[in-house]
C-alpha positions, -999 to 999 in steps of 0.1 A, spaced: 120 74 64 94 75 93 61 58 95 41 89 87 61 95 55 55 58 45 18 62 53 15 93 31 32 74 2 9 44 7 -22 66 7 -11 84 -24 -5 50 -41 -40 38 -31 -55 71 -43 -41 63 -78 -58 29 -80 -90 40 -61 -94 77 -71 -130 79 -57 -122 64 -24 -116 84 7 -83 68 16 -77 92 45 -105 75 65 -90 40 59 -83 22 91 -47 9 96 -60 -27 99 -87 -26 72 -83 -50 43 -74 -27 14 -91 -47 -13 -124 -49 7 -124 -14 20 -116 3 -13 -134 -22 -35 -104 -29 -56 -95 -61 -75 -63 -80 -75 -51 -61 -106 -55 -27 -88 -38 -41 -58 -9 -52 -80 -7 -17 -96 -6 -2 -61 23 -25 -51 41 -16 -83 36 21 -76 51 17 -42 80 -3 -57 87 25 -82 83 53 -57 106 38 -30 128 15 -50 118 -15 -29 115 -47 -48 83 -65 -36 85 -101 -47 53 -118 -58 55 -142 -29 50 -113 -5 19 -98 -22 -4 -118 1 12 -104 32 4 -68 22 -34 -65 29 -36 -35 52 -19 -2 56 -2 -14 88 11 -45 70 25 -24 41 41 1 66 57 -27 86 69 -45 55 85 -13 40 98 0 73 125 -27 74 133 -24 37 135 14 32 168 31 41 
């Protein structure tokens, strides 16, 4: 899976938790929670959706490392076959 495919999946997951946000304009290095005005519960639901879509287990200890689209892509890039 390439980075563009991962980005599309990430943006779709973000759209589920922030349906009114324009996620397509989100910068790669913008903090997701700040830019989309989502709380920690929404962020968790986003990570769960990614886990379910890609079958990648994201341990709780890694949640704090996944704050931007770029960080999520880099994290998933090494874990997705």
